[in-house]
VEXDREN-2710 file (C-alpha; in Angstrom, 1 decimal):
% VEXDREN-2710
k/r/px/py/pz
1/MET/0.0/-0.1/0.0
2/PHE/1.4/3.3/-1.0
3/ILE/0.7/5.9/1.8
4/ASP/2.4/9.3/1.6
5/GLU/0.8/11.3/4.0
6/ALA/0.6/10.5/7.6
7/ILE/-0.1/11.9/11.2
8/ILE/1.9/10.8/14.4
9/ARG/1.8/12.0/18.1
10/ILE/5.2/11.5/19.2
11/LYS/6.3/12.2/22.8
12/GLY/10.3/11.8/24.2
13/GLY/10.8/9.5/27.4
14/ASP/9.9/11.5/31.0
15/GLY/13.4/12.2/33.1
16/GLY/13.7/9.7/36.2
17/ASN/13.1/11.6/39.6
18/GLY/15.8/12.6/41.8
19/CYS/16.4/10.4/44.8
20/MET/16.3/11.5/48.7
21/ALA/19.1/9.7/50.2
22/PHE/21.5/9.8/53.3
23/ARG/24.8/7.8/53.7
24/ARG/24.3/5.4/56.5
25/GLU/27.9/3.9/57.1
26/LYS/29.3/2.2/59.9
27/PHE/31.6/4.9/61.4
28/VAL/30.5/7.9/59.6
29/PRO/28.2/9.6/61.4
30/ARG/26.0/12.3/59.9
31/GLY/27.0/11.1/56.6
32/GLY/25.5/13.6/54.6
33/PRO/22.8/13.2/51.3
34/SER/23.7/11.0/48.8
35/GLY/20.6/11.2/46.5
36/GLY/21.3/10.4/42.8
37/ASP/19.6/12.1/39.9
38/GLY/17.3/10.9/37.1
39/GLY/18.2/9.4/34.0
40/ARG/17.1/11.3/31.1
41/GLY/14.2/10.2/28.8
42/GLY/15.1/8.8/25.8
43/ASP/15.1/10.7/22.5
44/ILE/12.7/10.2/19.3
45/VAL/14.8/10.4/16.4
46/MET/14.2/10.5/12.8
47/GLU/16.2/8.9/10.2
48/SER/16.4/8.7/6.6
49/SER/16.6/5.2/4.8
50/GLU/16.3/3.8/1.5
51/ARG/15.1/0.8/2.6
52/HIS/11.5/2.3/3.2
53/ASN/9.3/4.0/0.1
54/THR/6.2/4.7/1.9
55/LEU/5.1/6.1/5.4
56/VAL/2.3/3.2/5.5
57/HIS/4.0/2.0/8.9
58/PHE/3.0/5.0/10.6
59/ARG/-0.4/5.1/9.0
60/PHE/-1.6/2.0/11.4
61/ASN/1.0/2.8/14.6
62/PRO/0.6/7.0/15.1
63/GLU/1.4/7.3/18.1
64/TYR/5.5/6.4/19.5
65/LYS/6.8/7.6/23.3
66/GLY/10.3/7.3/24.2
67/GLU/11.1/5.3/27.1
68/ARG/11.5/6.9/31.0
69/GLY/14.4/7.6/32.7
70/ARG/15.6/5.7/35.5
71/HIS/15.1/6.9/38.7
72/GLY/18.5/8.0/41.0
73/GLU/19.3/5.8/43.8
74/GLY/21.4/5.9/47.2
75/SER/25.2/6.3/47.0
76/ASN/25.1/9.2/44.6
77/CYS/24.0/5.9/41.7
78/THR/22.4/8.4/38.7
79/GLY/19.7/6.6/37.0
80/ARG/19.9/4.8/33.9
81/ASP/19.0/7.0/30.7
82/GLY/15.6/6.0/28.9
83/GLU/16.7/4.6/25.2
84/SER/15.8/6.5/22.0
85/ILE/13.3/5.6/19.5
86/VAL/14.7/5.3/16.2
87/LEU/11.6/6.1/13.3
88/LYS/12.7/5.5/10.0
89/VAL/11.5/7.5/6.9
90/PRO/11.8/7.2/3.2
91/VAL/14.0/9.6/1.3
92/GLY/12.1/12.7/0.5
93/THR/10.1/12.9/3.6
94/ILE/9.3/16.3/4.7
95/VAL/8.4/17.2/8.6
96/TYR/5.8/19.8/9.5
97/ASP/4.7/20.7/13.1
98/ASN/0.9/19.8/12.8
99/GLU/-0.2/22.3/15.1
100/THR/1.8/25.3/13.4
101/GLY/2.3/24.3/10.4
102/GLU/6.6/24.6/10.6
103/ARG/9.1/23.1/8.4
104/LEU/11.0/21.4/10.8
105/HIS/13.0/19.0/8.4
106/ASP/13.4/17.8/4.7
107/PHE/15.2/14.6/4.6
108/SER/16.4/14.9/1.1
109/HIS/19.3/12.5/1.6
110/PRO/19.4/9.1/3.1
111/ASP/20.9/8.1/6.6
112/GLU/19.9/11.8/7.4
113/ARG/19.2/12.3/11.1
114/MET/16.9/14.3/13.1
115/VAL/15.7/14.6/17.2
116/VAL/11.9/15.5/16.5
117/ALA/11.4/15.5/20.5
118/GLN/13.6/15.7/23.1
119/GLY/13.7/13.5/26.5
120/GLY/13.1/15.2/29.2
121/ARG/15.9/16.1/31.7
122/GLY/16.6/14.0/34.9
123/GLY/15.7/15.3/38.5
124/ARG/18.2/16.4/41.0
125/GLY/18.8/14.0/43.8
126/ASN/18.8/15.9/47.7
127/GLN/22.8/15.8/46.8
128/HIS/22.6/18.7/45.0
129/PHE/20.7/20.7/47.7
130/ALA/23.3/20.7/50.7
131/THR/24.7/23.9/51.7
132/SER/27.0/24.9/54.8
133/THR/24.1/25.7/56.9
134/HIS/21.7/22.9/55.2
135/GLN/23.5/19.7/55.6
136/ALA/20.4/17.5/55.5
137/PRO/18.1/18.6/52.6
138/GLN/15.4/16.5/52.3
139/GLU/14.5/18.4/48.7
140/HIS/14.9/16.3/45.5
141/GLU/13.7/17.2/42.0
142/GLN/11.0/15.3/40.1
143/GLY/11.6/14.4/36.3
144/PHE/11.1/16.7/33.8
145/PRO/8.3/15.3/30.9
146/GLY/9.5/15.2/27.6
147/GLN/8.7/17.2/24.4
148/GLU/5.2/16.1/23.2
149/ARG/4.3/17.0/19.6
150/VAL/1.8/16.4/16.7
151/LEU/3.7/16.0/13.2
152/ARG/2.5/15.7/9.8
153/LEU/5.0/14.0/7.4
154/GLU/4.8/14.2/3.4
155/LEU/6.2/12.0/0.9
156/LYS/7.3/13.5/-2.0
157/LEU/9.2/11.6/-4.0
158/LEU/12.6/12.0/-5.2
159/ALA/13.1/11.7/-9.1
160/ASP/15.1/12.7/-12.1
161/VAL/12.2/12.2/-14.9
162/GLY/8.8/12.8/-14.2
163/LEU/6.0/11.4/-16.6
164/VAL/3.3/13.6/-17.1
165/GLY/-0.3/13.3/-19.4
166/TYR/-3.9/12.2/-19.2
167/PRO/-4.7/8.7/-18.5
168/ASN/-4.1/5.8/-20.5
169/VAL/-1.2/7.9/-23.1
170/GLY/1.4/4.9/-22.0
171/LYS/3.3/6.5/-19.3
172/SER/3.8/3.1/-17.3
173/THR/4.2/1.1/-20.3
174/LEU/7.1/3.5/-21.3
175/VAL/8.5/3.0/-18.1
176/SER/8.3/-1.2/-18.3
177/ARG/10.1/-0.7/-21.7
178/ILE/13.2/1.5/-20.2
179/SER/13.3/-0.1/-16.8
180/ALA/12.8/-3.0/-14.6
181/ALA/10.1/-1.8/-13.2
182/LYS/6.4/-3.7/-13.9
183/PRO/3.7/-1.3/-13.1
184/LYS/0.1/-2.3/-14.1
185/ILE/-0.7/-2.3/-17.9
186/ALA/-4.2/-2.0/-18.6
187/ASP/-6.5/-0.4/-21.3
188/TYR/-8.8/1.9/-18.8
189/PRO/-8.0/5.2/-17.3
190/PHE/-6.4/5.8/-14.3
191/THR/-4.8/2.2/-14.2
192/THR/-2.4/3.7/-12.2
193/LEU/-3.3/4.4/-8.6
194/GLN/-0.1/5.0/-7.1
195/PRO/3.4/6.4/-8.4
196/ASN/5.8/4.2/-9.7
197/LEU/9.9/4.4/-10.0
198/GLY/11.9/3.0/-12.4
199/VAL/15.8/3.3/-12.8
200/VAL/16.7/3.5/-16.5
201/THR/20.7/2.4/-17.1
202/ILE/22.5/4.0/-19.8
203/GLY/26.1/3.3/-21.2
204/GLU/28.4/0.9/-20.5
205/LEU/31.1/-0.3/-17.7
206/PRO/33.5/1.8/-16.9
207/ASP/30.6/4.6/-18.0
208/GLU/27.5/3.9/-17.2
209/ASP/25.0/5.7/-15.9
210/SER/21.7/6.1/-14.7
211/TYR/18.8/8.4/-13.2
212/VAL/15.3/7.1/-11.7
213/VAL/12.0/7.7/-13.7
214/ALA/8.9/8.7/-11.9
215/ASP/5.3/8.0/-13.4
216/ILE/2.3/9.3/-11.4
217/PRO/-1.5/8.6/-12.1
218/GLY/-2.8/10.4/-15.3
219/LEU/-4.0/14.0/-15.0
220/ILE/-6.9/15.5/-15.9
221/GLU/-8.7/18.9/-16.0
222/GLY/-9.4/20.3/-12.5
223/ALA/-6.5/18.0/-11.2
224/HIS/-5.0/20.8/-8.7
225/THR/-8.2/21.4/-7.2
226/GLY/-8.5/17.5/-6.5
227/THR/-10.5/16.2/-9.6
228/GLY/-8.9/12.5/-10.4
229/LEU/-5.9/11.6/-8.4
230/GLY/-3.8/15.1/-9.3
231/ILE/-4.1/16.5/-6.2
232/GLN/-2.6/13.5/-4.2
233/PHE/0.2/13.2/-6.6
234/LEU/1.2/16.2/-8.4
235/ARG/3.6/17.2/-5.8
236/HIS/5.7/13.8/-6.3
237/ILE/7.0/15.9/-9.5
238/GLU/8.1/18.8/-7.6
239/ARG/11.9/17.5/-6.9
240/THR/11.7/15.9/-10.6
241/ARG/14.3/17.6/-12.8
242/VAL/12.8/16.8/-16.5
243/LEU/9.5/16.1/-17.2
244/VAL/8.3/13.9/-20.1
245/HIS/5.2/15.5/-21.3
246/MET/3.3/12.4/-23.1
247/ILE/0.3/12.6/-25.6
248/ASP/-1.6/10.4/-27.4
249/VAL/-1.5/11.4/-31.0
250/SER/-3.7/8.4/-31.9
251/ASP/-7.4/8.2/-31.8
252/ALA/-7.8/6.0/-29.1
253/SER/-8.3/8.9/-26.6
254/GLY/-11.2/10.2/-28.0
255/ARG/-10.2/13.6/-28.0
256/PRO/-9.8/15.6/-31.2
257/ASP/-7.0/17.9/-30.3
258/PRO/-3.5/16.9/-29.0
259/VAL/-2.8/20.8/-28.6
260/ALA/-5.4/21.5/-26.2
261/ASP/-4.6/18.3/-24.3
262/PHE/-1.2/19.7/-24.2
263/LYS/-2.2/23.1/-22.7
264/VAL/-4.8/21.6/-20.2
265/ILE/-2.3/20.0/-18.7
266/MET/0.6/22.5/-18.7
267/GLY/-2.5/24.6/-17.0
268/GLU/-2.6/22.1/-14.1
269/LEU/0.7/22.1/-13.7
270/LYS/0.6/25.8/-13.6
271/SER/-2.6/26.1/-11.2
272/PHE/-0.7/23.7/-8.8
273/GLY/2.3/26.4/-8.2
274/ALA/6.0/25.3/-6.9
275/ASP/6.8/26.5/-10.6
276/LEU/6.1/23.2/-12.0
277/GLU/5.2/24.5/-15.6
278/LYS/8.9/25.9/-15.9
279/LYS/10.9/22.8/-15.1
280/PRO/12.8/21.5/-18.3
281/MET/10.6/19.6/-20.7
282/ILE/10.8/17.1/-23.5
283/VAL/7.6/15.9/-25.1
284/ALA/6.6/12.7/-26.1
285/ALA/3.9/12.0/-29.2
286/SER/2.7/8.3/-27.9
287/LYS/1.3/5.6/-30.0
288/ILE/2.6/6.8/-33.1
289/ASP/2.3/2.9/-34.9
290/VAL/-1.1/4.0/-34.8
291/ALA/-0.7/7.9/-35.1
292/ASN/-3.9/10.4/-36.7
293/PRO/-0.9/12.0/-39.7
294/GLU/-3.5/15.2/-38.8
295/LYS/-2.7/15.4/-34.8
296/LEU/1.0/14.7/-35.2
297/ALA/1.2/17.1/-37.4
298/LYS/-0.6/20.0/-35.4
299/LEU/1.3/19.0/-32.4
300/VAL/5.0/18.9/-33.8
301/LYS/4.0/22.8/-35.5
302/HIS/3.1/23.2/-31.6
303/CYS/6.0/22.6/-30.2
304/LYS/8.0/23.8/-32.9
305/LYS/6.2/27.3/-32.1
306/LEU/7.3/25.9/-28.2
307/LYS/10.7/25.1/-28.9
308/LEU/10.3/21.9/-27.7
309/LYS/11.7/18.7/-28.1
310/LEU/9.3/16.3/-29.6
311/TYR/10.1/12.3/-29.8
312/GLU/7.9/10.2/-31.8
313/ILE/7.6/6.6/-29.7
314/SER/5.9/3.4/-30.2
315/ALA/5.4/1.0/-27.3
316/VAL/4.7/-1.9/-29.5
317/THR/7.1/-1.6/-32.2
318/GLY/9.7/0.5/-29.9
319/LYS/9.8/3.5/-32.3
320/GLY/12.2/6.2/-31.0
321/ILE/12.1/5.0/-27.5
322/PRO/16.6/4.6/-27.3
323/GLU/16.4/7.9/-28.9
324/LEU/14.0/9.3/-25.7
325/LYS/15.9/7.3/-23.1
326/TYR/19.5/8.3/-24.1
327/ALA/18.0/12.0/-24.7
328/LEU/16.7/12.1/-21.1
329/GLY/20.3/11.0/-19.8
330/LYS/22.1/13.3/-21.7
331/MET/19.6/16.2/-20.2
332/VAL/19.7/14.4/-16.7
333/ALA/23.6/14.6/-16.5
334/ASP/23.8/18.5/-17.8
335/ILE/21.5/19.3/-15.0
336/ARG/23.5/17.6/-12.6
337/ALA/26.7/19.2/-13.5
338/GLY/24.6/22.8/-14.1
339/SER/25.7/23.2/-17.8
340/TYR/22.1/22.6/-18.7
341/ALA/21.0/26.1/-17.3
342/ALA/24.2/27.8/-18.8
343/GLU/23.1/27.1/-22.2
344/HIS/19.1/27.6/-21.3
345/PRO/18.6/30.7/-19.5
346/PRO/15.3/31.2/-17.7
347/ALA/12.8/33.4/-19.4
348/LYS/12.9/37.0/-18.4
349/LYS/9.6/37.3/-15.7
350/ARG/7.3/40.0/-16.2
351/PRO/6.4/42.3/-13.2
352/VAL/3.1/40.3/-11.4
353/SER/0.2/42.9/-10.2
354/ALA/-0.7/42.8/-6.3
355/ARG/-4.2/41.6/-7.8
356/LYS/-2.4/38.5/-9.5
357/GLU/-0.6/37.8/-6.1
358/LYS/-3.6/37.9/-4.0
359/LYS/-5.8/35.6/-6.5
360/LYS/-2.5/33.0/-6.2
361/SER/-2.5/33.5/-1.9
362/GLU/-6.2/32.6/-2.4
363/ARG/-5.9/29.5/-4.1
364/MET/-3.2/28.1/-2.7
365/LYS/-4.8/28.6/0.3
366/ARG/-8.0/26.7/-0.9
367/ILE/-6.2/24.3/-2.0
368/SER/-4.5/23.5/1.6
369/LYS/-7.6/23.3/3.2
370/GLN/-8.8/21.0/0.2
371/ARG/-6.1/18.6/1.3
372/ALA/-6.5/18.8/4.7
373/PHE/-10.0/17.9/4.3
374/LYS/-9.2/15.1/2.4
375/GLN/-6.7/14.2/5.0
376/ARG/-9.1/14.1/7.6
377/GLN/-11.6/11.8/5.3
378/THR/-8.9/9.0/5.1
379/ARG/-8.7/9.1/8.8
END
C-alpha cells in the first residue's frame, strides 16, 4: 500500500526522579545526603532510509513514546537514561509541526538523522541541595516531562524524470520499456493508482550512468483542485529535474485535439504551483504506430512554436524509445553538472500585479484546505 501522508503523535521519554537518600555507613556519623540524579528520558529520532518507500507503517501505528529515565538511587547513583526510539522514514519525507505548520526538516538524503522530540531531563537528587547551613536536605526534583508533538509527514518522491499526461497515454508502458519496473498496464483510465519508480541505465561500464523515472497517475482538467487523483500525486514531481509530457496522437483517446490536451495539462501544472510548468520538458508523441497524421502534424507545429523537443515513440514497435531514453539521460546529466542552466537561461519574468498575487495566495489557501479535508476523511 502506497501512503504518502501521515499524522503521528510523539512524546519524548520523561526524566527520572531525583532520589532523597543519606549515607548510612558504620563509623560515618552524619554521612550527609547521597541521593542520585534521575536519568534522562529517551529521544524520538527520525532517520531517512532508502529501504522504505512509503509511510504506511505510520498510518497504522501513529503514536510513539520514548522510554522513561530510571529514578536516581542512593550512594550518589544516577539513574539509567531511557533508550531513544528511531523512526525510519523514506528519503524525500518532509516533516511539519501539525499544530503550527512549521517545516521542521526535509529528508532529502539517505541516513540523515534528526531529533524530533527531546526526552525530559532527569531530576536532581538531594545531594545537590546541601549547603554549609543545610546539611541534611530533604529536597529533590521530579523528572521533567519529555517534549510532546503532533507531526505531519509528507512524502515527495525523489526522481530525475517525471512523466505527466492524460490517463492512458502510455506512461506506465514507457516505464516498463526503459526500466526493470513492472507497473500495472491496462486499457482503461486510471490504471495507475500510485506513483511507480523505475531506474533507467544507459551506457556500458565503466561509463555506465543511470537516472530515476517517476510515473504518476494520469492528470485531467481540474487536477490541481482534487479532480481525479491529481492533488494527491502532483507533489511527487516537484523534485524532478525533467518532465516528459506524453500526448496520445492516435484516435484511441477520443480527444480530437492534442494541442488542447497539452494546454490543459500545462495549465494544471501551473495552477498547482511550485513552478512545475517551468521545469525542463520533453514532449513525447505516443502510440505513433497508429497515429492520426493530422494530430501529429498539429502537435509538431505547436512544439516547434514553443521550441520544445518532440520525440515520436511507440511502445509496440519500440520506435523512438532508445532516442528518448538517451536524450533524457543527457539532459539529466547536464542538469546535474550545472551546464544545462547556462545553455538555457530562464525567460525574463514579467512584473506580477498585486491583484494576481492576491488571487494566487487565495488559491493556495484553498488547495491547502482541500488537502486537509481529504486527509481528515482518510483518517
